[in-house]
N, C-alpha and C positions, 0 to 999 in steps of 0.2 A: 504494500500500500504506500502510495506517495505521501510524503510528509512535507508540509509547507510551513516555513517560519516567516512571520512578518516582524521585523525589528526596526524600531524607530526611536527617536530621542525621548519624547514625552508622552504620557497618557493623553489621548485624543488625536495625536498625529495620524496614527493608522486609521482611526475611525474617519477622519477627514479625507484621507487620500487613498485608502485601499480596502476599507471594510466591505464594500460591495463585492469585490473580488474574493475576499476571504470567506464571505458568506456563501458565495456561489460554490467555492471549492469544498467548504464544509458540507453543503447540501449534497454534493456528489459522494460524500462519505470519506473524503480525504482527511488525514490527520492534520489538524491546524494548531499551530502554537504561536503565541504572541509574546514578544519581549519589548519592554521599554528600557532604555539605557539609564534614564533618570526616573525618579518618582514625581518629577514636576514640583519639587519642594519650594520653588520661588513663585509658583503660579497662583498667588492669592493676595488679596488686599486685607483679608480678615483674620487669617490664622498664621502662626509662626511656621518655620520650615518643617519642624518635626510633625506637627499636626497636619500641615498641608500634605506632606508626603504620605501620611497614614490614610488620609481621605482619598487622595488620588490613586494610590495603589488599590484601594477597595473599589473605586469606580472602574479602574482598568480591568480588574478581575471580573466585575459584574458584566462589563461590556463583552469580554471574551467568552463568558459563560453563555451568552445569548446564542453563540454559534458552536458551543461545545468545545471551545478552545482552552488549552492550558495557558496560563499567564505567569510570567516571571519578570522581575525587575532586577537590573544589574546594580541599582542603588548608587550610581555615581551622581554627585550633586549637580543640580542645574548650573549651567554656565561654568562648569568645571570639567567638561568633556573635551579631552585633548588627544591628539594622535601621539600618545606616548605608550611606553611598555605596560604600566599598571592598567591603564584603560583597555589596551589591546588584550591583555590576559583576561580581564573580566568579560569582555565581549566574546572572546574565543571560548571561554567556558560556557557562556550562554548558547553559543552555536553548537558546541559539543553536547550540551544537555538536550537540545532540540533534535539533534541528529537529522537535519533536514535534507531532502533532495533538492528543494528550491528555497531560496532566500529572497525576500522582498524587503528593500530597505530605502533609506532616504536618498534624495537626489544629491549628487556631488556639489551642485550649486543651488543655494537656497538663501532665504532671508536671515536665518538664525544660525549662529555659530555652532550650536549643539547639533543641528541638522547636518551641517557640512562635516563636522567632526565624526558624527556617527557613520556617515556614508563611507568615509575613508577607513574608519576602524572596522566596519563590517566587511568591506572589500578585502582588507588585509587579514582579518580574522577568518574569513572563509578559506583562505590559503593556509593560515597557521593551524586551523583546526585539524588538519590531516597530517601535521608534522609531529611525530612522536616525541621528539626531544624538546618541543615547546610545551612546557608543562604548566597546567593551570590548576584546576580543582580535581574533583572526583569523577567528572564525566569522562566517558571513553573517547579516545582519539577517533576521528572520523576515518572511514576507509578512503575517501576521496573528497575533492573540492565540490561543494554543491553548486547548482546553477544559480546565478546571481542576477537580480533585476533591480532597477531603480524605480521608485515611485516618482510621480510628478513633484516638483517643488510647489510650495504654497503659491497659488495664483498662476502657476505655469511659467514663471519667469525667474531669471537669475537676479543677482544683486544689482545689476545695471539695467534691469528691466527688459532684457533680451528674452524673447520667447524660447522656451525649451520644448522641442518637438519630440513627442513620444514615438517609439518604433511601432507600437500597436496599442489598441485600446480594448477595454472589456465593457461590453454592454451590461450594465448593472441594474437595468430597470426592474427585472424580476426580483431583485434582492434589495431594492432601495429602501423599503420599509424597515428591513433589518439594519441597514446602514444607519438610518435615522435613529432607531432604537439604541444602537450601540453608542452613537454620539450623545444621545440624551442621558445615558448613564453617567456622563461627565458633568453632572449638574453644577459642581463647584466652579466650573470654568465660565459660566454665564456672566458673572460680574467681572471676572478677570479679563475676559476677552473684550468686554465692553470698555473697560478702563484702559487696558494696555494697547489694544488694537483698534479701538474706536469702532467696534463691530457690535451693534446693539442686539442683533439676533444671530446667535451662533449657528442654529439650525438653518436659518435662511441663507446665511453666507455659504455653508457647506453645500446646500442644494443649488445655489446659483453657480458655484464652481463646477459641480458635477454636471449640470446642464450645459455650462459653457464648454467643458471638455467633450460632452456628447455631440455638440454641433461640429466639432472637428472630425467626427467619425460618422456623421449622418444618422445618429441615434439620439433618443431623448436624454439619456443619462449614461455617462461613461467615466472610467478611470483609465489613465494612461501609464504606460510602462516602457522602459528601455532595458534591453538585455546587455550585460557586460560580457563581452566575448573575447577579451584579450587572453593570450597565453598565460598560464595553462588552464584557464577556467573553461568549463564545458560550453560548447557552442551550439549544441543541439537545442531546438525550440521546445523544451519540455513543458514549460508553462503554457505556451501557445497551443500545444496539442491537447492539454487537459481542458481548455476553455470551450472547445466545440463551437457551437453556433454563436456563443457570446463573444468570440474573437472578432474584432473589427479593425479595419485598416483606415489610415488617415485618408480623407477626401483629397483628390488631386487638386 
C-alpha cells in the first residue's frame, strides 16, 4: 500500500495548500501521514508560546483525524527553522517515522522563512533518510529516497511576486468539503490571520485561492504541485498515477 506524507512548516499550511489532495488519497485507502515542523507557537495574539503550541498541535491532530491520518510535530520553534544539522536530523527522523513512498512539502520559494527552510530541509532529509550512517532517533532507515513534490507557495507567487507555475494540478472539488472541515479545525488561527495577515475570513481566503488555482486547470477547484526530479530522486510520476481522473494539466 502506498504511503503519502505531507510535511509543512505550521499547522494549517497543509490544510490551505494540499488537504484536498490528501483527502482524495485517503479516500482511495492510501496510508496518509501529516507532519508539521513547528507547532505554530508564535501564531497567537492571546496565548503564550507554550499554550499556543498545545492548542495548535491539538487542532492539527483533529484536522488529520478527519481523513484518518496520523499526525506528528517535529517541535522546532516558529521562526527558528534553519537549514542546519539539528533541524535536518529532526526532519529526517520524521520522514523515517512516516516511511513514505511520496512526500509533499513546501515550495522552495514562498513568503515565510519557515516555509522556505522546510522545503530545503525536507528535500535534503528525503536523501538523508536512506543513509544508514546519518543517525537520528529510533525510526528505521528508509530503503530508498521517496518521490518528492512541492506544494504551491501561498498565493502562487515567490517573494518578488513572480508566479510559480505548477507541473500539474489535482481537481479537489469532490473533497473540498473535507478540505474546508480540516481548515476549520484550526479555529485559533481566525484572529491571528486577521491581525497578522489582514485576512478577515480564513475560510474564504482558502476557497478563493483554491478556485483561483482551479481556473489555471479549467476546473472549479484545484491544488497545484511540482515534482522534484533531480538526481538521485525518483523521476517516475507516482503521485500523478494515483490521482486518476483528478489529475489535471495546466491550460495552454
